[in-house]
C-alpha angles and dihedrals in degrees: 000000000000125000093260092054091047092049089051090050090049090053091048089055098042100045097065092040091053092046091050091054098040120004113231094020093113095050110127093007113142136181088255088065090060105063121186125215134198109244112239088224109055089204085076092063140263099292138016131202132194092194093121092053091047097048104032096098092045093055096036100242138114112265094240094047092050090045090056091053091049091048092053090052095047092052089068093056115106111250096026111113100183143345127206133187114224135185117338093345113317116148117219115198127197120193123212116251094255094053093047095042095050087079092074092066092043091056096047092049093047091050115172090001094067108108095027114121143172099241093116098036112135093029115119107198137185108201113194120189143153094015092171123181108263090230100094146002123301112265137204094279091054088048093062093049093045091056096042096042093051092047092049089051091051091050094049092048091048087053094055103263123145101232143170123199107219135191115197110212112213092209099143130073141039097320090064091053091050088048092051093048090049093053093044091050089052090050090053093044091244127139118272110270114258092251094034135108117274126203138089091264086075089056089050091050090048091054092049092047092050091048089054096040106031092165094056097106091054092062127092114278097255092049090049091057094046094047094044091049097047096043093047090046091055091050093046093047089050089052091051091050092048091050091052094047090049087052088055092250117135128192124200095198134028103194117200118217087214088071089065093055098040117111118233127239115309090011096301115172118281122239088260091053090049092047092063091051093046093051089047089055088056089059099244101105124090137172122235134160090359089299130108117237138188115220094227092156086079086072102042102277115144092235141003115268130233110229098176123023125226089258090060096253119133121237123228086257087067091060089047089053095047091047093050092050091046091056090055091047089056090058102262109142092180125044123194120193121193110201136176129252092267093060101072089119090063095065097076091034095056094042090050089050090054090052093048088052090057097257129122108262091203095050112025102046133044125186118194118194120202129201129233124283129203136180121217110241096006113150126225114254114273088210099048098027100206106050142060106240127223091226092054092049092048093049091047102043104018129244096266097050093043096047095043093048093049091048095044094077134055112269092234095061122087110245136205116186123210109218092194089064095040092054094050122103093212137097089266086076106076096207092048089049092055095040091048090054089054092048089049091057088057092047090052090050092050092049090047091054090050089052095048096255112143137164092255094119133038124193106165092178087073093065094094104132114115091238089054091052091050093047093049090048091056093046090055090058097059099090090049092049090052093048094047094045088052092048095052095033093237115136090176088078089066092048093051091046091053091052091052091047091050090052092051091047093051089050091050091047090055092052109032127053124214094185121053121247119248112317095350116138120252107249137187088259090063091046093048092048088055088059089052092047092051092045090055091049090051093053092046089050093047092049095049090049090056087057093047090245125134124247106215119203093210131033 
């Protein structure tokens, strides 16, 4: 019996009891209104409910009295072994072994689908993260957001959302001109411009550009700069995309800022031009001192924002506005932005922009701010000189250890990683601990096959050992963990769950045998335990996949 089935049984018991006490009191009551919790102390049972406390005033009874009536009704439900009333009216429910153990077969048969849910169905989401300038390699800050953003996307998709992972390419503006001049100077063998980009990666880009465009230096000066900039930009963007893919991070859309500024056919207004007009139609644009402003203070911003300067040039806020509106035009009702620690000022600005666009700032936009991350002993990039590169970290620590460690903590907490631990193949290394548990499930299955134990019988009532009850209890929680982690955008909840599950599995492994000893006969208990072993492996595998981490079969 899974939690949903138990909640449904609880509703079937409570509804007539409530109606008998006060007609109409159960109207509109659903199973979702009767949440179940896992007791911290397993001696108190498999599940606990505060339904009596929650509904006592509605039905006109004392919580403990109403709890006793509910308990008596639940005891008649198939699969419920016992029900106890505790404290002021809590209901502790214990399932019989067969009802609890049936989950093992359910998980194995569901396979990769176990844990998926519909809690986000109907939500159409644009998730933007990383969005680094295409003027240099990805660094350690981008690495944290790449891991977290991708994991959040996986959780939302597993929970039924329609979602696009998007990378906003800041490929317009002064930084691109500095980038182009830096590459061109390297091509000509000249010093890096004072405001340019240093680092040997610029020299590498210059070499690649010259190999592709050998006639570049024979062109007029302005054409040299344009060609050097655009060719180097294409190479650098390709490098960024390759770094992300190697880090197991996939984007559905790479959106160029240039698109926002580009005029349409026959000189039609650009998306930025249109954004000003559209915000003006909403009534939040005003003119002052020959400039055009958006009254963002109406929506909690600390000051109104200039969208077009008195000289006619657009501000960066104009591109933000056009981009936000474009996301809505593409059908995304909800927009999530993942930003770094130095972008706190953008929260009110973006929410105010949503309000000025006619959306609900509390519903239609979400801005997540992450804190800084550092790695003890990490060296600055030899190519870029002043950063720690994603590629260097990945080569040093490995994709799995790096991703898991970045996703194991809340995004809003500063983080320092210890490479000595992450490089260990011991239980001190959390990702190794979880992956080893998964590999152990495969080893048990291989040994079982060698001993003639197969999943050709299933007798869940035999799973009576206390470690089996604890393991099954944790396995039941996985879909709820996934749904909640998706709702609150916190992948670390999945990581911590996997560590707890791994610990319970190792304890079960130490106490319960899947393969018989010596000349012992293979029994249905061995066969049923193989189902439980394989179910645990499946959940570990599903959870690691949500974090973008591999699940090796041998270690």
